[in-house]
N, C-alpha and C positions, 0 to 999 in steps of 0.2 A: 504494500500500500504506500502511495506517495504522500508527501506532506499535505497535499490538498484534499485528502480524504474522499476520493471520488466514490468509493463504494462502502463507506462506513454507515450510510443511512439511506434507506429506500423510502421515498414518499409513497404511501399506499395509493393505488389507483382506485380502490374501493373504499369510499369514505362518505361522510355526511357533514353538512354544515353544522348540524347539532353537535358534532364532535368538538367544535370550537377550533380556534387558532392559537398558536402555530401547530404544526404537525407534532406528533409524539416524538420526543427526543430532541426537539428544536426549541431554543430559547428566544424570546423576543429580543431583537437587536436595536430597536429604537430608530432605525433608518426610515426616513420619510420618502414615499414614492407617490407619484401622481400619474394617471394614465390618460391617453388620448385614443380615439377610435375604440372606446372601451367595450363596446358590444355587451355580451352577457356577463363579462367579468372573468373570463378564463384566466387572463394574466393577473387580474386582481387577486383571485383566489390563490394563485401560485405564489405571489409575493407574501400574502398573509400566512400561507403554510410555511414559508421559509423564515418567518419571524419579522417581516417588515411591517411598518405602520403605513397602510395604504389610505391615502386621504380622499380619493375619489377620482373624477375624470370628466372627459368630454365625450358626448355621444349624440349624433345627429338624429337618430331614429326615435320618435316619441314613444312608441310601443316598447322598444327594447330598453329605452331609458327608464321607463316605469318598472320593468322587470328587474333592471339593475338595482334601482333604488330599493325595491322590495327585498332583494336577497342580500344586499351589501351595506345598506344604510350609510352612504358616503357622507363625509364631512363637507366636502366641496364638490358640487356637481353642476355641469353646464350642458343642458340639452340644446345643442346648437352646432352649426357648421364650424369646423376648426378655423376657418378663415375669420369668422366673426369673433371667435375666442381670441385669436391672435391680435385683434384690434382693440380688445378690452383694456381699459385704463383703471378698472376698479377691482383688480384681483387682490386677494389678501397677501400680506407679506410672506406668509408661510409658503406660498407657491414659488416665491423667488429665492427660497432657501432649501431646495430639495436635494436629497442625496441622490435620487434617481428619477428620471422621467422615462416613461414607457410609451411606445406607440406602435400600432399595427395598421398602417394605412391600407385601405382596400387594395387587394392584390390581383383582381381578375385581369387587369391590363397586362400583367406580366406572366400569367399562368401559361404554361406550354400547351394546355388543352383549350385555351381560349382564343380570342381574336388577335391577341398580341398587337403588332404594329398597326393593324387596321383600326384598332380602337383608341390608339393614342391621340390625345387632343380632342376627343369627342365627349360631349356631355352624356351622362347616364343617370337614370333614376333607378335605384335599387328596388324600391317597392313603394306602394302608395303611401303618401304622407311625407316622403322624403323630398328634399330639394334636388334639382338637377345639379350634377357636379362632374367636372372632368376628373378622372381617377388617377391618371399617370402623374399628375403634378402634385398629388396629395402628399407624396413622400417629401417634397420640398416645402410644402406648407408645414409639415411636421418639423422639418429642419428649422423653419422660422420660429416654431414654438420652442424648440430647444434653445435657439439663440435668444429668444425673448426671456425665458425663465432661468437660463444659465444653471442647470443642475450640475452637480459634481460628475454624474454619470448619466448616460442615456442609452436606451436600447431601442432599436428599430427592427421590427420583425416583418418578413415578407416571404413570398414564395421563392422556390429555387430558380424560377425563370428569370428573376431580376439579375442574376449573375451569368445568364446565358445569352448567346447571340447578340443581337443589336441592343438588347436591354443592358448589356454591360456598360454602356455609356451612362445610364442612369446611376449605376453603382459607383462609377468613377466620379460622377458629379456630386453624389452624396458625400463621398469621402473628401473630395476637394472642398466642398462647402463647409463641412464641419472642421476640417483641419485649419482652414482660414479663420474659422470662428474660435480657434484655440483648443481644439480637442484632438487627441490621438484616437484613431479609429481602427478596429479590427473587424474582420468578417468571418463568421462561422457558419458552416452548413451542418446542421444537426438533424438527427433522425429520432423521432419520439420512441421508436422501437428499442433503442439502446439506452433510453432514459427512464424506463419504468412505465411507459405508456403502452397499452395494448393496441398499438396502431403504428403502421409504417407511414409516418408523417414527416416528410423532409421540409425543413424551413430554414431560411437564411436569417441570421441575426447580425446586424451592425451594432457593435457595442463600443462606445467611446467614453473617454474620461478627460477631464480638463488636464491639459499638459502640465500645468503648474503643480499638480498633485504628485507627479513623478511615480505613478503606479507602474509596476512591472507588467509586461504583457500577460494578458489573461490566458490561462490554459483550460480548455474544455475538452475532456476526453471521457465520455460516458460509455460504460461497458456493462450495463445491467443485462441480466438474462432476458431474452425475448419472451413476451407473454402471448402465447397462442390462444386461439378461441376456446380450445378445450379447457383452459384454465378457469374460465368464467362462464362457460356455456350453461344456459338455464334449462330446466326441465319444461319450462313454458314455451309456447310457440308464439311468434309475433304474427303480424297480419298475413293471411293466406294470399298467395299470388292470384292475380286476376286470371281469367281463362286464357286471354291472349298471351300474357307473360308466361304462364305455365307451359303453354305450347312451345314457346322458345326454350324455356328452362329444361324441358324434357329432352332436348337435343344437345345438351351439354356434354363435353368431353373433359377428361381429367386435367388437361392443360389450360382449359378455359378459365379466365380470370373475371370475366364479366359477360353480360348479355351481348355486348358489342362484339366479342370474339365469335359468338354464335351467328349473329346477324351477318358479319363479314364472311363467314364460311358458307352460309346457305344462300345469301343474296348478293354478296359482293359489296354490300354497303355497310359501313361501320356506323352504328348509332347506339345510344344508351350507354355511353362510356361510364356514367356514374352508377349504373346498376351492377355493382360488383358482387362477386361471390365471396362468402366467408367459409373457410374450411377449418376443421378441427386442428390440424397440425400447422396451420399458418397464422402469422400475425395479420390482423385485419388491415386492409388497405386504408388509405386516407379517407376519412369520413367527410364527404362534401355536404353542401348546404341545400342542394336541390331536392325537390319532392320525390325524385326517383333514387335518392342516395342512401336510403336505409338498406344496409347490406342484406343480400339474399343468401339464405343458407344453401349450401351445395347439396346437403344430404336430404332435405325435405323441402317441399314447395312453399316455403314461408320466409318472410323477412325476420330479422332478429327483433327482439323485444325492445321497447324504449329504454328499459333499465340496462340492457346490454349496450345500447348506443351510448348511454351515459358512461358506462365502464370503458368502452372503446375510447371515449374522449376524456377520460379521467375526471369527469364532472361528478359532483356529489349526487348521491341517489335521492336526496330530499330537496334538490333545487326546485324552486317554484317557477315553472316556465309560463304560467298563466295560459294565455291563448295561443302562444307561439309553439309550433312543432319543435320538440326537443332536438331532433336531428338538424334542423335549420340553425338553431342557435349554437349548438355544439360544433357544427361544421364551419361556422363563421368565426369560431373562437380559437385562440391558442390553447392547447390542452394545459390545464392548470399545472400538471406535473412537469411539463417542459419548462415553464417559467420558474417553478419552484426549484428545479435542479440548477438552472442558470443563476437565479438570484442567490442561492446558497453559496455557489462558487464565487460570485462577486463579493459577497460578504466575507467569505473565508480568505480570499486572495488579496482583496483590495482594502476593505474597511477594517477587518479584524486585525490585520497586520500593520495598519497605518500608524 
């Protein structure tokens, strides 16, 4: 075991809000963190599990904001566009004295399964009630938030696609912008499957700290044992497949990973990429937010249960989703355990030793 204690503590993927914070074996560290693009609070819960004092955040969606406030009772919360937040002159002093600022700007513009370059610069409305917004520039709006609040450390999370192909220019600009603003920046590509999350979820994390703090480079090397579906498979069955979907499912072959593989084989057209199979001996694929994204069991013509979706996303089993489908909110969120693991290392390597 190295001095950074990578495997000395596992944050459990099966947990409840009623268990309280921080996670068992972790002590409160007093570090203050604030979030942007806060969604359902996946990252919020991760920081709290790791012993941080999470103050609240910014979220544009009114329905999601209501759910967030119900589950997390934030001290400071702003239900508005990040652009409006950045223009505020009435923020409390506490937000200008943060240990860490967190943000996960919408990432569909950079997803390898999305429109990519075709969507850059175009306005999009995620759902009814939200304002139109261009998505690819939100990473730089978040950079403006960092520059405005001047936290000691910042974390920017996004999809793997932001460091691939033409999108590399965005990554370079992020680093250049933040280095000019006085921060040293590192990029990490991490997989939830090696961090105690029952899901193969690859995400990129830009993590920076003020140069004047003279922190040593952060080391993130997680090697927890993969958690396959059989480890948490329920005796209950989720929603039964529709007649049409079952007809496709019945033509599955062992190497198929989704309904798309079957459609491609039988019709030559790939579709329903998010309708993925889940198998006993495999770690679940990335849980997406779409209506077709609840994993389909390979062994029986049913989808997994909502409790199994929560476990796949390391969400608490007693989370109050109100009227939003759990898989949507979980798919839009950073798994709490991914954030908890990273936050724990930031505390161990940077703040505890400072």
